[in-house]
GUBA-730609 format. One record per residue (C-alpha): residue number from 1; residue in three letters; x, y, z. Coordinates in steps of 0.5 Angstrom, whole numbers, always signed. Last residue first. Layout:
% residues N
@bake=NUM | tiro=ALA | u=X | v=Y | w=Z
...
//
This chain:
% residues 382
@bake=382 | tiro=SER | u=+18 | v=+41 | w=-43
@bake=381 | tiro=GLU | u=+25 | v=+42 | w=-40
@bake=380 | tiro=MET | u=+22 | v=+44 | w=-34
@bake=379 | tiro=ALA | u=+17 | v=+38 | w=-33
@bake=378 | tiro=ARG | u=+23 | v=+34 | w=-35
@bake=377 | tiro=VAL | u=+27 | v=+36 | w=-29
@bake=376 | tiro=SER | u=+21 | v=+35 | w=-25
@bake=375 | tiro=THR | u=+20 | v=+28 | w=-27
@bake=374 | tiro=LYS | u=+28 | v=+27 | w=-26
@bake=373 | tiro=GLY | u=+27 | v=+29 | w=-19
@bake=372 | tiro=LYS | u=+21 | v=+25 | w=-17
@bake=371 | tiro=VAL | u=+25 | v=+19 | w=-19
@bake=370 | tiro=LYS | u=+31 | v=+20 | w=-15
@bake=369 | tiro=ALA | u=+26 | v=+22 | w=-9
@bake=368 | tiro=ALA | u=+23 | v=+15 | w=-10
@bake=367 | tiro=VAL | u=+29 | v=+12 | w=-11
@bake=366 | tiro=THR | u=+31 | v=+14 | w=-4
@bake=365 | tiro=LEU | u=+25 | v=+13 | w=+0
@bake=364 | tiro=LEU | u=+25 | v=+5 | w=-4
@bake=363 | tiro=PHE | u=+31 | v=+4 | w=+0
@bake=362 | tiro=GLU | u=+28 | v=+6 | w=+6
@bake=361 | tiro=THR | u=+22 | v=+2 | w=+5
@bake=360 | tiro=PHE | u=+27 | v=-4 | w=+3
@bake=359 | tiro=LEU | u=+31 | v=-3 | w=+10
@bake=358 | tiro=ARG | u=+24 | v=-4 | w=+14
@bake=357 | tiro=TYR | u=+21 | v=-10 | w=+10
@bake=356 | tiro=GLU | u=+28 | v=-13 | w=+12
@bake=355 | tiro=ALA | u=+26 | v=-11 | w=+19
@bake=354 | tiro=VAL | u=+19 | v=-14 | w=+19
@bake=353 | tiro=PRO | u=+22 | v=-20 | w=+16
@bake=352 | tiro=ALA | u=+26 | v=-21 | w=+22
@bake=351 | tiro=ALA | u=+21 | v=-20 | w=+27
@bake=350 | tiro=THR | u=+21 | v=-14 | w=+31
@bake=349 | tiro=PRO | u=+15 | v=-11 | w=+30
@bake=348 | tiro=GLN | u=+11 | v=-18 | w=+31
@bake=347 | tiro=GLN | u=+4 | v=-16 | w=+29
@bake=346 | tiro=LEU | u=+4 | v=-9 | w=+27
@bake=345 | tiro=THR | u=+9 | v=-11 | w=+22
@bake=344 | tiro=LEU | u=+6 | v=-18 | w=+20
@bake=343 | tiro=PRO | u=+0 | v=-14 | w=+17
@bake=342 | tiro=LEU | u=-6 | v=-15 | w=+21
@bake=341 | tiro=TYR | u=-13 | v=-19 | w=+19
@bake=340 | tiro=ASN | u=-11 | v=-25 | w=+24
@bake=339 | tiro=GLU | u=-11 | v=-30 | w=+19
@bake=338 | tiro=GLN | u=-9 | v=-26 | w=+13
@bake=337 | tiro=THR | u=-3 | v=-25 | w=+18
@bake=336 | tiro=LYS | u=-2 | v=-32 | w=+20
@bake=335 | tiro=PRO | u=+1 | v=-33 | w=+12
@bake=334 | tiro=PHE | u=+7 | v=-29 | w=+13
@bake=333 | tiro=LEU | u=+10 | v=-32 | w=+19
@bake=332 | tiro=GLU | u=+12 | v=-39 | w=+16
@bake=331 | tiro=SER | u=+18 | v=-34 | w=+13
@bake=330 | tiro=SER | u=+22 | v=-34 | w=+6
@bake=329 | tiro=SER | u=+27 | v=-28 | w=+7
@bake=328 | tiro=ILE | u=+25 | v=-21 | w=+3
@bake=327 | tiro=VAL | u=+31 | v=-18 | w=+0
@bake=326 | tiro=THR | u=+35 | v=-12 | w=+0
@bake=325 | tiro=PRO | u=+39 | v=-9 | w=-5
@bake=324 | tiro=SER | u=+33 | v=-8 | w=-9
@bake=323 | tiro=LEU | u=+35 | v=-10 | w=-17
@bake=322 | tiro=ASN | u=+33 | v=-5 | w=-22
@bake=321 | tiro=ASP | u=+40 | v=-4 | w=-25
@bake=320 | tiro=LYS | u=+42 | v=-12 | w=-24
@bake=319 | tiro=TYR | u=+35 | v=-13 | w=-29
@bake=318 | tiro=ALA | u=+39 | v=-18 | w=-34
@bake=317 | tiro=GLN | u=+43 | v=-21 | w=-27
@bake=316 | tiro=LEU | u=+36 | v=-23 | w=-26
@bake=315 | tiro=GLN | u=+38 | v=-30 | w=-29
@bake=314 | tiro=GLN | u=+44 | v=-31 | w=-25
@bake=313 | tiro=GLN | u=+40 | v=-30 | w=-18
@bake=312 | tiro=MET | u=+35 | v=-35 | w=-21
@bake=311 | tiro=ARG | u=+40 | v=-40 | w=-21
@bake=310 | tiro=SER | u=+43 | v=-39 | w=-14
@bake=309 | tiro=VAL | u=+36 | v=-39 | w=-12
@bake=308 | tiro=ARG | u=+35 | v=-46 | w=-15
@bake=307 | tiro=ARG | u=+39 | v=-49 | w=-10
@bake=306 | tiro=ILE | u=+34 | v=-47 | w=-4
@bake=305 | tiro=ASN | u=+39 | v=-46 | w=+2
@bake=304 | tiro=THR | u=+40 | v=-39 | w=+1
@bake=303 | tiro=SER | u=+33 | v=-38 | w=+2
@bake=302 | tiro=TYR | u=+29 | v=-32 | w=-1
@bake=301 | tiro=HIS | u=+21 | v=-32 | w=-1
@bake=300 | tiro=THR | u=+22 | v=-25 | w=-4
@bake=299 | tiro=PRO | u=+26 | v=-21 | w=-9
@bake=298 | tiro=LEU | u=+25 | v=-14 | w=-10
@bake=297 | tiro=ILE | u=+25 | v=-12 | w=-17
@bake=296 | tiro=LEU | u=+24 | v=-4 | w=-18
@bake=295 | tiro=LEU | u=+22 | v=-1 | w=-25
@bake=294 | tiro=GLN | u=+22 | v=+6 | w=-25
@bake=293 | tiro=PRO | u=+16 | v=+9 | w=-29
@bake=292 | tiro=ARG | u=+17 | v=+13 | w=-36
@bake=291 | tiro=ILE | u=+10 | v=+14 | w=-38
@bake=290 | tiro=GLU | u=+11 | v=+21 | w=-42
@bake=289 | tiro=PRO | u=+13 | v=+17 | w=-49
@bake=288 | tiro=SER | u=+5 | v=+14 | w=-50
@bake=287 | tiro=ARG | u=+5 | v=+8 | w=-55
@bake=286 | tiro=GLU | u=+13 | v=+6 | w=-54
@bake=285 | tiro=ARG | u=+13 | v=+8 | w=-47
@bake=284 | tiro=LEU | u=+6 | v=+3 | w=-46
@bake=283 | tiro=GLY | u=+10 | v=-3 | w=-50
@bake=282 | tiro=ASN | u=+17 | v=-2 | w=-46
@bake=281 | tiro=ILE | u=+12 | v=-3 | w=-39
@bake=280 | tiro=GLU | u=+8 | v=-9 | w=-42
@bake=279 | tiro=SER | u=+15 | v=-12 | w=-44
@bake=278 | tiro=VAL | u=+18 | v=-11 | w=-38
@bake=277 | tiro=LEU | u=+12 | v=-15 | w=-34
@bake=276 | tiro=ARG | u=+12 | v=-20 | w=-39
@bake=275 | tiro=SER | u=+20 | v=-21 | w=-37
@bake=274 | tiro=LEU | u=+18 | v=-21 | w=-30
@bake=273 | tiro=GLY | u=+13 | v=-26 | w=-31
@bake=272 | tiro=LYS | u=+18 | v=-31 | w=-34
@bake=271 | tiro=VAL | u=+22 | v=-29 | w=-28
@bake=270 | tiro=ALA | u=+16 | v=-31 | w=-24
@bake=269 | tiro=PHE | u=+16 | v=-38 | w=-27
@bake=268 | tiro=SER | u=+23 | v=-40 | w=-26
@bake=267 | tiro=ASP | u=+23 | v=-39 | w=-19
@bake=266 | tiro=MET | u=+26 | v=-34 | w=-14
@bake=265 | tiro=ARG | u=+19 | v=-31 | w=-12
@bake=264 | tiro=ILE | u=+19 | v=-24 | w=-15
@bake=263 | tiro=PRO | u=+16 | v=-17 | w=-12
@bake=262 | tiro=ALA | u=+16 | v=-12 | w=-18
@bake=261 | tiro=LEU | u=+15 | v=-5 | w=-15
@bake=260 | tiro=ILE | u=+13 | v=-1 | w=-21
@bake=259 | tiro=ILE | u=+15 | v=+6 | w=-20
@bake=258 | tiro=ASP | u=+13 | v=+13 | w=-22
@bake=257 | tiro=ALA | u=+6 | v=+10 | w=-24
@bake=256 | tiro=ALA | u=-1 | v=+12 | w=-27
@bake=255 | tiro=ALA | u=+1 | v=+8 | w=-33
@bake=254 | tiro=ILE | u=+3 | v=+2 | w=-29
@bake=253 | tiro=ALA | u=-4 | v=+3 | w=-26
@bake=252 | tiro=ASN | u=-7 | v=+3 | w=-32
@bake=251 | tiro=THR | u=-4 | v=-3 | w=-35
@bake=250 | tiro=SER | u=-6 | v=-7 | w=-29
@bake=249 | tiro=SER | u=-13 | v=-5 | w=-29
@bake=248 | tiro=PHE | u=-14 | v=-5 | w=-37
@bake=247 | tiro=SER | u=-11 | v=-13 | w=-36
@bake=246 | tiro=ILE | u=-5 | v=-17 | w=-36
@bake=245 | tiro=SER | u=-5 | v=-22 | w=-30
@bake=244 | tiro=PRO | u=-3 | v=-23 | w=-23
@bake=243 | tiro=PRO | u=-8 | v=-17 | w=-20
@bake=242 | tiro=CYS | u=-5 | v=-10 | w=-18
@bake=241 | tiro=ASP | u=-4 | v=-8 | w=-11
@bake=240 | tiro=PHE | u=-4 | v=+0 | w=-13
@bake=239 | tiro=ILE | u=+0 | v=+4 | w=-8
@bake=238 | tiro=VAL | u=-1 | v=+12 | w=-7
@bake=237 | tiro=PHE | u=+5 | v=+15 | w=-3
@bake=236 | tiro=ASP | u=+5 | v=+23 | w=+0
@bake=235 | tiro=TYR | u=-3 | v=+23 | w=+0
@bake=234 | tiro=GLU | u=-8 | v=+29 | w=+0
@bake=233 | tiro=ALA | u=-6 | v=+31 | w=-7
@bake=232 | tiro=VAL | u=-10 | v=+24 | w=-9
@bake=231 | tiro=ASN | u=-17 | v=+28 | w=-7
@bake=230 | tiro=PHE | u=-23 | v=+23 | w=-7
@bake=229 | tiro=GLY | u=-29 | v=+26 | w=-4
@bake=228 | tiro=PRO | u=-32 | v=+29 | w=-10
@bake=227 | tiro=ILE | u=-27 | v=+29 | w=-15
@bake=226 | tiro=HIS | u=-25 | v=+35 | w=-19
@bake=225 | tiro=GLY | u=-21 | v=+38 | w=-13
@bake=224 | tiro=ALA | u=-14 | v=+39 | w=-18
@bake=223 | tiro=ALA | u=-11 | v=+33 | w=-15
@bake=222 | tiro=SER | u=-17 | v=+29 | w=-17
@bake=221 | tiro=GLU | u=-17 | v=+31 | w=-24
@bake=220 | tiro=HIS | u=-10 | v=+29 | w=-25
@bake=219 | tiro=PHE | u=-11 | v=+23 | w=-21
@bake=218 | tiro=LEU | u=-17 | v=+21 | w=-26
@bake=217 | tiro=GLN | u=-13 | v=+22 | w=-32
@bake=216 | tiro=ARG | u=-7 | v=+17 | w=-30
@bake=215 | tiro=PHE | u=-12 | v=+12 | w=-28
@bake=214 | tiro=VAL | u=-16 | v=+13 | w=-35
@bake=213 | tiro=LEU | u=-9 | v=+13 | w=-39
@bake=212 | tiro=GLU | u=-9 | v=+5 | w=-41
@bake=211 | tiro=ARG | u=-16 | v=+7 | w=-44
@bake=210 | tiro=ASN | u=-14 | v=+13 | w=-49
@bake=209 | tiro=GLY | u=-20 | v=+17 | w=-51
@bake=208 | tiro=LYS | u=-27 | v=+15 | w=-50
@bake=207 | tiro=ALA | u=-28 | v=+9 | w=-45
@bake=206 | tiro=TYR | u=-34 | v=+4 | w=-47
@bake=205 | tiro=THR | u=-29 | v=-2 | w=-46
@bake=204 | tiro=PHE | u=-26 | v=+1 | w=-40
@bake=203 | tiro=ALA | u=-33 | v=-1 | w=-37
@bake=202 | tiro=GLN | u=-32 | v=-8 | w=-38
@bake=201 | tiro=GLU | u=-25 | v=-8 | w=-34
@bake=200 | tiro=LEU | u=-28 | v=-4 | w=-29
@bake=199 | tiro=ASP | u=-34 | v=-9 | w=-28
@bake=198 | tiro=GLY | u=-28 | v=-14 | w=-25
@bake=197 | tiro=LEU | u=-29 | v=-10 | w=-18
@bake=196 | tiro=PHE | u=-36 | v=-13 | w=-17
@bake=195 | tiro=THR | u=-32 | v=-19 | w=-13
@bake=194 | tiro=ASP | u=-29 | v=-14 | w=-8
@bake=193 | tiro=SER | u=-24 | v=-9 | w=-7
@bake=192 | tiro=ALA | u=-22 | v=-4 | w=-2
@bake=191 | tiro=ILE | u=-20 | v=+3 | w=-2
@bake=190 | tiro=LEU | u=-15 | v=+4 | w=+4
@bake=189 | tiro=ALA | u=-13 | v=+9 | w=+8
@bake=188 | tiro=PRO | u=-6 | v=+9 | w=+12
@bake=187 | tiro=GLY | u=-7 | v=+11 | w=+20
@bake=186 | tiro=ALA | u=-8 | v=+18 | w=+23
@bake=185 | tiro=PRO | u=-15 | v=+17 | w=+22
@bake=184 | tiro=GLY | u=-16 | v=+11 | w=+25
@bake=183 | tiro=PHE | u=-12 | v=+3 | w=+24
@bake=182 | tiro=PRO | u=-17 | v=+1 | w=+19
@bake=181 | tiro=HIS | u=-18 | v=+8 | w=+15
@bake=180 | tiro=LYS | u=-23 | v=+6 | w=+10
@bake=179 | tiro=ILE | u=-25 | v=+10 | w=+3
@bake=178 | tiro=LEU | u=-31 | v=+9 | w=+0
@bake=177 | tiro=SER | u=-35 | v=+14 | w=+4
@bake=176 | tiro=SER | u=-30 | v=+19 | w=+1
@bake=175 | tiro=VAL | u=-34 | v=+17 | w=-6
@bake=174 | tiro=ASP | u=-38 | v=+24 | w=-6
@bake=173 | tiro=GLN | u=-42 | v=+24 | w=-13
@bake=172 | tiro=LEU | u=-40 | v=+26 | w=-20
@bake=171 | tiro=LYS | u=-46 | v=+28 | w=-24
@bake=170 | tiro=THR | u=-46 | v=+24 | w=-31
@bake=169 | tiro=GLY | u=-49 | v=+27 | w=-36
@bake=168 | tiro=ARG | u=-47 | v=+22 | w=-41
@bake=167 | tiro=GLY | u=-42 | v=+26 | w=-45
@bake=166 | tiro=ASN | u=-37 | v=+20 | w=-44
@bake=165 | tiro=LYS | u=-33 | v=+24 | w=-40
@bake=164 | tiro=SER | u=-38 | v=+23 | w=-34
@bake=163 | tiro=ASP | u=-38 | v=+16 | w=-35
@bake=162 | tiro=MET | u=-31 | v=+15 | w=-35
@bake=161 | tiro=PHE | u=-31 | v=+19 | w=-28
@bake=160 | tiro=GLN | u=-37 | v=+14 | w=-25
@bake=159 | tiro=THR | u=-33 | v=+8 | w=-27
@bake=158 | tiro=CYS | u=-27 | v=+10 | w=-25
@bake=157 | tiro=ILE | u=-30 | v=+11 | w=-17
@bake=156 | tiro=THR | u=-35 | v=+5 | w=-17
@bake=155 | tiro=ALA | u=-29 | v=+1 | w=-20
@bake=154 | tiro=PHE | u=-24 | v=+4 | w=-14
@bake=153 | tiro=THR | u=-28 | v=-1 | w=-10
@bake=152 | tiro=GLY | u=-35 | v=+0 | w=-7
@bake=151 | tiro=THR | u=-39 | v=-2 | w=+0
@bake=150 | tiro=VAL | u=-34 | v=-6 | w=+3
@bake=149 | tiro=ILE | u=-37 | v=-7 | w=+10
@bake=148 | tiro=ALA | u=-33 | v=-6 | w=+16
@bake=147 | tiro=ASP | u=-35 | v=+1 | w=+17
@bake=146 | tiro=PRO | u=-42 | v=-2 | w=+19
@bake=145 | tiro=HIS | u=-39 | v=-4 | w=+26
@bake=144 | tiro=LEU | u=-38 | v=-11 | w=+27
@bake=143 | tiro=ASP | u=-41 | v=-15 | w=+33
@bake=142 | tiro=HIS | u=-40 | v=-21 | w=+29
@bake=141 | tiro=GLU | u=-46 | v=-22 | w=+28
@bake=140 | tiro=ALA | u=-48 | v=-15 | w=+27
@bake=139 | tiro=ALA | u=-43 | v=-16 | w=+21
@bake=138 | tiro=GLU | u=-46 | v=-22 | w=+18
@bake=137 | tiro=ASP | u=-53 | v=-18 | w=+18
@bake=136 | tiro=VAL | u=-50 | v=-13 | w=+14
@bake=135 | tiro=THR | u=-46 | v=-17 | w=+9
@bake=134 | tiro=LEU | u=-39 | v=-18 | w=+9
@bake=133 | tiro=ASP | u=-36 | v=-21 | w=+2
@bake=132 | tiro=SER | u=-30 | v=-17 | w=+2
@bake=131 | tiro=GLU | u=-28 | v=-19 | w=+8
@bake=130 | tiro=TYR | u=-23 | v=-13 | w=+12
@bake=129 | tiro=GLY | u=-18 | v=-13 | w=+16
@bake=128 | tiro=LEU | u=-12 | v=-10 | w=+12
@bake=127 | tiro=LEU | u=-10 | v=-17 | w=+10
@bake=126 | tiro=GLN | u=-16 | v=-18 | w=+8
@bake=125 | tiro=THR | u=-16 | v=-12 | w=+4
@bake=124 | tiro=LEU | u=-9 | v=-14 | w=+1
@bake=123 | tiro=ASN | u=-12 | v=-20 | w=-1
@bake=122 | tiro=SER | u=-18 | v=-18 | w=-4
@bake=121 | tiro=GLN | u=-18 | v=-24 | w=-9
@bake=120 | tiro=VAL | u=-22 | v=-19 | w=-14
@bake=119 | tiro=ASP | u=-15 | v=-15 | w=-15
@bake=118 | tiro=LEU | u=-14 | v=-7 | w=-15
@bake=117 | tiro=ASP | u=-13 | v=-6 | w=-8
@bake=116 | tiro=ILE | u=-12 | v=+1 | w=-7
@bake=115 | tiro=MET | u=-7 | v=+4 | w=-2
@bake=114 | tiro=LEU | u=-7 | v=+11 | w=+1
@bake=113 | tiro=VAL | u=-1 | v=+13 | w=+5
@bake=112 | tiro=ARG | u=+1 | v=+20 | w=+8
@bake=111 | tiro=TYR | u=+8 | v=+19 | w=+11
@bake=110 | tiro=GLY | u=+10 | v=+19 | w=+18
@bake=109 | tiro=GLN | u=+15 | v=+14 | w=+18
@bake=108 | tiro=LEU | u=+9 | v=+9 | w=+21
@bake=107 | tiro=ALA | u=+5 | v=+11 | w=+15
@bake=106 | tiro=LEU | u=+11 | v=+8 | w=+10
@bake=105 | tiro=GLN | u=+12 | v=+2 | w=+14
@bake=104 | tiro=ILE | u=+5 | v=+0 | w=+14
@bake=103 | tiro=GLY | u=+4 | v=+1 | w=+6
@bake=102 | tiro=VAL | u=+11 | v=-3 | w=+5
@bake=101 | tiro=GLU | u=+8 | v=-8 | w=+9
@bake=100 | tiro=GLY | u=+1 | v=-8 | w=+5
@bake=99 | tiro=ALA | u=+4 | v=-7 | w=-2
@bake=98 | tiro=THR | u=+9 | v=-12 | w=+0
@bake=97 | tiro=THR | u=+4 | v=-18 | w=+3
@bake=96 | tiro=SER | u=-1 | v=-16 | w=-3
@bake=95 | tiro=LYS | u=+5 | v=-17 | w=-8
@bake=94 | tiro=GLY | u=+7 | v=-23 | w=-5
@bake=93 | tiro=VAL | u=+10 | v=-28 | w=-11
@bake=92 | tiro=GLY | u=+4 | v=-32 | w=-11
@bake=91 | tiro=GLY | u=+1 | v=-30 | w=-17
@bake=90 | tiro=LYS | u=+5 | v=-29 | w=-24
@bake=89 | tiro=ILE | u=+5 | v=-23 | w=-29
@bake=88 | tiro=LEU | u=+8 | v=-18 | w=-23
@bake=87 | tiro=ASP | u=+6 | v=-12 | w=-20
@bake=86 | tiro=VAL | u=+6 | v=-7 | w=-14
@bake=85 | tiro=ALA | u=+4 | v=-1 | w=-18
@bake=84 | tiro=ILE | u=+7 | v=+6 | w=-14
@bake=83 | tiro=VAL | u=+4 | v=+13 | w=-14
@bake=82 | tiro=ILE | u=+9 | v=+18 | w=-11
@bake=81 | tiro=PRO | u=+4 | v=+24 | w=-9
@bake=80 | tiro=SER | u=+6 | v=+31 | w=-11
@bake=79 | tiro=SER | u=+11 | v=+36 | w=-8
@bake=78 | tiro=ALA | u=+16 | v=+30 | w=-7
@bake=77 | tiro=VAL | u=+20 | v=+26 | w=-1
@bake=76 | tiro=LYS | u=+19 | v=+30 | w=+5
@bake=75 | tiro=LYS | u=+24 | v=+28 | w=+10
@bake=74 | tiro=ILE | u=+21 | v=+27 | w=+17
@bake=73 | tiro=LEU | u=+21 | v=+31 | w=+23
@bake=72 | tiro=GLU | u=+17 | v=+36 | w=+20
@bake=71 | tiro=GLN | u=+13 | v=+37 | w=+27
@bake=70 | tiro=GLU | u=+7 | v=+35 | w=+23
@bake=69 | tiro=ARG | u=+10 | v=+29 | w=+20
@bake=68 | tiro=ARG | u=+12 | v=+27 | w=+27
@bake=67 | tiro=TRP | u=+6 | v=+28 | w=+30
@bake=66 | tiro=GLN | u=+3 | v=+23 | w=+25
@bake=65 | tiro=ALA | u=+8 | v=+18 | w=+27
@bake=64 | tiro=LEU | u=+6 | v=+19 | w=+34
@bake=63 | tiro=ARG | u=-2 | v=+18 | w=+33
@bake=62 | tiro=PHE | u=+0 | v=+12 | w=+28
@bake=61 | tiro=VAL | u=+3 | v=+9 | w=+34
@bake=60 | tiro=ASP | u=-3 | v=+11 | w=+39
@bake=59 | tiro=GLY | u=-8 | v=+8 | w=+34
@bake=58 | tiro=ILE | u=-4 | v=+1 | w=+34
@bake=57 | tiro=SER | u=-5 | v=+1 | w=+42
@bake=56 | tiro=PHE | u=+1 | v=+3 | w=+47
@bake=55 | tiro=LEU | u=+2 | v=+1 | w=+54
@bake=54 | tiro=ARG | u=+6 | v=+5 | w=+58
@bake=53 | tiro=VAL | u=+9 | v=+2 | w=+64
@bake=52 | tiro=ALA | u=+7 | v=+4 | w=+71
@bake=51 | tiro=PRO | u=+8 | v=-3 | w=+74
@bake=50 | tiro=SER | u=+2 | v=-7 | w=+76
@bake=49 | tiro=ALA | u=-1 | v=-8 | w=+83
@bake=48 | tiro=PRO | u=-5 | v=-2 | w=+81
@bake=47 | tiro=ASN | u=-9 | v=-6 | w=+76
@bake=46 | tiro=LYS | u=-14 | v=-2 | w=+72
@bake=45 | tiro=ARG | u=-9 | v=+4 | w=+71
@bake=44 | tiro=ASN | u=-3 | v=+1 | w=+73
@bake=43 | tiro=ALA | u=-1 | v=-2 | w=+66
@bake=42 | tiro=ARG | u=-1 | v=+6 | w=+64
@bake=41 | tiro=GLN | u=-4 | v=+9 | w=+58
@bake=40 | tiro=ILE | u=-2 | v=+13 | w=+53
@bake=39 | tiro=GLU | u=-4 | v=+21 | w=+53
@bake=38 | tiro=LEU | u=+0 | v=+25 | w=+47
@bake=37 | tiro=GLY | u=+3 | v=+31 | w=+50
@bake=36 | tiro=SER | u=+7 | v=+32 | w=+44
@bake=35 | tiro=ASP | u=+13 | v=+34 | w=+47
@bake=34 | tiro=ARG | u=+14 | v=+29 | w=+53
@bake=33 | tiro=LEU | u=+12 | v=+23 | w=+48
@bake=32 | tiro=HIS | u=+17 | v=+25 | w=+43
@bake=31 | tiro=ASN | u=+22 | v=+26 | w=+48
@bake=30 | tiro=ARG | u=+21 | v=+19 | w=+50
@bake=29 | tiro=LEU | u=+21 | v=+16 | w=+43
@bake=28 | tiro=THR | u=+28 | v=+20 | w=+43
@bake=27 | tiro=ASN | u=+30 | v=+16 | w=+49
@bake=26 | tiro=GLU | u=+27 | v=+9 | w=+46
@bake=25 | tiro=SER | u=+32 | v=+10 | w=+39
@bake=24 | tiro=VAL | u=+27 | v=+11 | w=+33
@bake=23 | tiro=HIS | u=+24 | v=+7 | w=+27
@bake=22 | tiro=LEU | u=+17 | v=+9 | w=+29
@bake=21 | tiro=LEU | u=+16 | v=+1 | w=+29
@bake=20 | tiro=ALA | u=+22 | v=+0 | w=+33
@bake=19 | tiro=ALA | u=+21 | v=+5 | w=+38
@bake=18 | tiro=VAL | u=+14 | v=+2 | w=+39
@bake=17 | tiro=ALA | u=+17 | v=-5 | w=+40
@bake=16 | tiro=LYS | u=+21 | v=-2 | w=+45
@bake=15 | tiro=LEU | u=+16 | v=+3 | w=+49
@bake=14 | tiro=ARG | u=+11 | v=-3 | w=+50
@bake=13 | tiro=TYR | u=+6 | v=-5 | w=+45
@bake=12 | tiro=ILE | u=-1 | v=-7 | w=+46
@bake=11 | tiro=VAL | u=-5 | v=-11 | w=+40
@bake=10 | tiro=GLU | u=-11 | v=-14 | w=+44
@bake=9 | tiro=ASP | u=-16 | v=-8 | w=+42
@bake=8 | tiro=GLN | u=-14 | v=-9 | w=+35
@bake=7 | tiro=LEU | u=-18 | v=-16 | w=+34
@bake=6 | tiro=ALA | u=-17 | v=-15 | w=+27
@bake=5 | tiro=PHE | u=-24 | v=-16 | w=+23
@bake=4 | tiro=THR | u=-25 | v=-9 | w=+22
@bake=3 | tiro=SER | u=-29 | v=-3 | w=+25
@bake=2 | tiro=ARG | u=-30 | v=-7 | w=+32
@bake=1 | tiro=MET | u=-36 | v=-5 | w=+36
//
């Protein structure tokens, strides 16, 4: 039985593709295989007439990434989780795609990643292999394991946390079952979304204290080990996929974030959405001076053949200090990712847009290191 809708058993990589996924040379990969002792299936295992080439599964690739982390072959960015809110007050700009592709890229580099879907449309949830409205009977019909069913969301965690702070005597329950591992324990984790996630907005109206800082307080309590089954300190990166509107959920994600990643489609509506997002960030800073996330703008659906792109580039010069040097090109490959329940990085490791997301992730890591360095300095000064 499968644990997600993705037909992962049909996804097989050769050595060259795995080297691209892990961003290492083929010789380095061979050395990793020798030193790690990981057993990789050979093509001639089932068919003696086939060449004895290695055939890697998705799980094999993430186990190799995990081994690289254990061997300290990746550069540690910070001693505490780096929180990224992927946000723009406009739909259709590639937020869920960016959250998923960046999350996968970070995990392939050996970082421990948790992705949290905050959008009731559940696009990130679907991208990683889950249908939010799947029932027990439907799971059985599709030969899916019960793990494929979304039984709770981040709203489940937040609501009981807020209830416990409201003096209602609510005892915190273990929430570990809500954390999905679509590619096995060595891969990135996900807290999925469903239509009941919208209940979180109503729950915020009953919260005590500053309702904009609930996520921030929750993470603080979680890192201290006070939330059963959810310890944010276990991750290097936490990525929020925010809804395309102003809400308590998106505001809380911004307040909890070290980096606000704004994917922006090159059209005037997206630029207006960016302006509203900047106003939201500035308003939060005024109300809570300790909130100082770094804004990072990533142009998506990019094509030099579209006349409006040059016009949009001129408008974005007002944010030139926040612009990524890398863009994500327009591609017909992305719509197929939702259909196959699998991010493009894992479907076609050598595709051009995947290389662009890989380059952007490298840049993101340098930004994250700087942001965390500044945070540490501010903490020492205070």
